[in-house]
N, C-alpha and C positions, 0 to 999 in steps of 0.2 A: 441465573448467573452463567457467565460464559468466560472461559479462559481462551486467550489468543496467543498463538506461538508463531512468530515470524521466522522465516529462513530464506536463504538464497542470496544474501548480501555478499559483498566481497570487493576485491580490487579489479577494476576494468579500465582499459585504455579509452581515451576519448573516441567517440564514434562506435563504441562497442555496445553490447546488449547484456542485460541481466533479466531474470525472472524471479520476482519475489513471491513467496507463498505465505499465506496466513491460515493456519489450521485452527479451527474452533473446536471447543470441547463438546459442543452440542449442535443440533441442527441449526442451520442458518437461513433456511428458505423463508422464514417468516420474520427475520430481523429487519426492521424498518430500513436501516441504512448501514452499509459497511463501507469503510474507506481506508485510504492510505494517507498518512501525514508524514511530513519530514521536518527535521530540525537540524540546521547547520550550526556550527559553533558561533556563539554570539548573536544568534538570530532567534526569532520567535518560531514556534512550531506552526507550520502552514499546511493547509489541505493540498494534497496532490491530485487525488481522484476519489470519487465515491460511486457507489452502485446501490440502487434501491432494491427492495424485495422483489419488484417485478422487472428488474433488469435495466432500469434507466440509469444512465451514466452522466457524470459531470467531471470536468477536468479544469485544473488551473491553466491559465493561459500559457504559462511558461513550458508546459509539458504537452499541450494539445498537439496531436499529430505524431508525437513520439512515444507516448506511453498509452497502454491499454489496460483497463481494469476489467476483470471478469470473475465469475464465480462458478463453482461446481457444487450445487446443493447436495448431490449424492455423496461427495467427499467432505462436505462441510469446510470448504477451502475457498479462499479468495486469492486471486493472483494479481500481480502488477507486472506486466511485460513492459520493459523499458528498452528503448532502442535509441540510436544516435545520441548516446549519453555524452554529456558535457561536464567539464570540471565543476561547474556551478550546481550540478545535481548531487554533488558530494554532501552527504548528510546521514543522520540516523533516521531510518524509515520505520514508522510505527503503524501497526494495524489498529483499526478502531471499529467498534460495533456499537450502534445506537438502537436500542429497542424501545425508545421513547420513555421508558421508566429509568433506565440507567445507561451510562456510557462506559464502555470497557476499552482497555488499552492492552496491547501486547508490550513486550519488553524492549522491542526495537531490534533492528538489524542494520549494521553499518554498510553503507555503500560509498566507495571511494573511487572517483574517476580521475585518473592521473596517468601520465606517460612516464 
């Protein structure tokens, strides 16, 4: 089992940047897939970015070129660097871990992009 705790959300102006962190309660180097999802009010939860155990990455088309997912296995932490933020990026961002047997979720962190 693994607990995930997100941090780094907040209010930012359009065009600004934020870095989200997801701290895991155990080692992550062998977790099959870790990712960031987001859910805006009235919308379904959607994949933002994911990273495999060997470092392969995948991005939603709406964030490609603006967001970067990375992980630090030594710190058991996954990051989401968000740049050139837009109002439509406003959502609760959730960290996700998939070890093929189970899927784990964090509690979420709010990101609001507004002037």
